[in-house]
N, C-alpha and C positions, 0 to 999 in steps of 0.2 A: 502437598502438605508435608511429605516426608523430607523434601529438600529444605523446607523452612525449618522443620524440627532439627535437622542436622545443623543448620546455621545457628539456631538458638543454643543447642547443647555446646557446640564448639565455642560460641561467643561467651557464654557464661564461664566456661573454663578459662578462657583467655583473660577475662576480667579479673577472676579470682587470682590468677597467677600474675596479674599486673603486666602482662606481656604487651598489650595493645591498648590504645585509647578507645573510649566509647565511640568516637567518630569512626575510627577504623573498623570497629565491629559492626556498626549500623550501615556502613557504606555498601557492603554486598547485599544487605537485606533490602536495599532500595530497589533492586531488580531481581531478587531471588524468585519472585512469583512470575516473572516475564518468560515468554516463550515456552510455556508448558501447558499441557492439557489437564483439565480436571477429570476425575473419574466419570462424571456425568457427560462431559464432552466426548470422552473416548467411547462411551456406550452409545452416544448419539451418532458416531461416525465421523467426528472431526479429525482432521489430520494437520500436523504442523508443516508449513512451508518454510519455516526457519526455526531451528532448534536453539538459537542463541550462541552456537559454537562454530558452525561452518555454513557454507552456502552450497551444500551438495545438491540442493533441489533446483539450482539456478545455473544459467549459462548466458553468454552474450547472444544477442540477436544474430542469427545466421552463422553462429560459431559453436564449436563444441566445448570451448573453454570459457574462462571468466577472467576479465581484466583485474589486475591487482589494485586498481584504483577503487574497486568495490571491496570493502574490507569489513570484517566483523570486529567491532570495538565495543567493549563493555556491554555485550549482549545485544548489540544493535547492528543492523546492516547499514553501512555508511558509504555513500559516494564521497570520497575524500577530495577529489578534484576533477575538473573536466577532462574528458577524454576516456572515461571508463566505458562509455557506450551504453545503449539501452540493454536491459537484461530481461529474461523471461523464464518462466518455469519450464523444466524439462518435460513435464507432463502437460497434457491438454485437458480441458474441462468443458462440459457442455451446459448442464444445469447445475448450479452450485450456489452456496452461501459462503461468501468470503468476508473475513474480518481482518483488519490490520490497524496499526497506528503509525502515523508519520509525523515528522518534525522538520520544518524547512528553515534554512538559514536566512538571515536578513537579506531582503531584496531577491530572494531565491524563487526558483520555478522548477517544478517537476510534475510528474503525473503517474497515475495508475491505469494500466491498460487491461481491458478484458477482451476476449475473443480475438486475440492477436494471432495472425498467421505470419508466414515468412515468404509469401508470394510477391509482396511489394518491395520497393526499394528500402522503405523504412518501416519500423515497427508500427508507426501510426498510419501507414498507408491504408489499412483496412480496419484497424482496431478502434474500439470505443474508448474514450479517455475520461477518467474522472480527474479533474484538475487539482493540482497542489500549487499553492502560490502564497507569497507574502503579499497579502492584499493591500497593505499600506504602502509598500515601497517599490514593488516591482512595476515596471513600465506597462505591463500587460494587464493593468487593473482598470482600464478605461471601459471595458465591456463587461457587463454583469455576468454573462455566461463564461467568462474567463477567470472568475474568482474561485477560490478553493471550494471543493465540494460540488462544483458545477459539472454537468455533462458538457465537456468542452465544446463551446461554440453552438450548443444546442439548447440547454436548459440551465438557467441561472439558479444558484443556490440561495436560500434565505440568509440574510445577514446574521440571524440568530445562530447559524451553524458555524460561524467564523471565530477563529482564535488568532491572536498575534503570532508572528514568527517567533520561533524559539520554544513554543509550547507544543506538547503532544496533542495530536488530533486522532480521534477514533473514526474509522470509516467502516461501513458495512455495505457490501454490494451483493444483492440477491438477484440472480437471474434464473428464471424457471419458465421454459417453453416460451421464450421471447418476452416474457414479462420482466422488465428491468426496474428494480427499486434500489435507491441509494440513500444511506443515512450518513450524516457527518455530525459527530458529537451529539448523537441521539436525536438530531433534527432531520426529518426526511427532506431530501433535496431533489429526488427524481422518482417519478412513478409513471412509466410509459411502456407501451408494447412496441418492440422493435418490428418494423415493417407495417405498422398500422397507418391509417390515414393521417393521424396526428403526427406520427413519426416522420412520414414522408414529407409533410409540409415543413416541418422543422429542418429537415435535411436540405430541402430545396432552397431555403433561405440562408443556409450556412455556407461555410467555406468548402464543405464536403459535397456540394451539389453536383459537381462533375467528377468526383473521385470514383473511378470504376472499382467496384468490389468493396466499397466502404460498408462496414457492418454486415457483410454478406456471409461471413463464416458461420457454420452450424456448430463448430467446436473450435476451441482455440486456447492459447496460452494466456496466463496472467503475466503482465509485464510491468516493469518499473523504469522510469525515464531518467536518462542522463541529459539534463538541460543545462549542463555546465556549472550548476550550483550545488554546493554541499547539501545533502538531504539524508535523513535517517529514517529507518523503518524497524519495527519490532512487532511481536505478537501477531505474526502472519499465519492465519489458520483458515482452512477451507473444509467444507462438507459437500460432497457430491450428492445431488438430489436425484 
């Protein structure tokens, strides 16, 4: 709120002085509320994984640094071109509530990883993925469990949770003692217990049936995927449970 008040005071002064147009004044207001915690969230124990200014909480998979193809632009984390590599949080999390927003480019593909480790060759070797996709244009739209908001290749998301490419999507991932729940755009897409009989049946029927170590980590990183397509993220926040 203090940040918003600052913008309002400075904007009113600028208008009175005739220094800038109304459009120029309102432009920063469009994202002034992004990447910040409310007082209530702070009291509840939420933490920002992205402050809108830098990516100090992130690094590339199996590396200490971060590719310059992942950039902070206008208060967003953006993969600007392919070759940036998958990234993950420097910290690990076990039981958590994660919220973020994503926006995919036309015909684009990406993903959000949870419980990622660095024991396999790729970030997805053992991690669970919540899919990000342009459901209308990308070629991986033939399988329901590959559409956005789905638990990739395991559980399909409802169509009511989908938005077209170019629009912001809200995702919440809640993991507590192996109970995994996912919402996309306020629609629940996943409700399952990792390691349960239902879970094991789904894994057996999926591409992960013979992937050693898949979903086996008790604690792991949050990851964002480089699938070669431009993608943007903002308002990434987490609360340890």
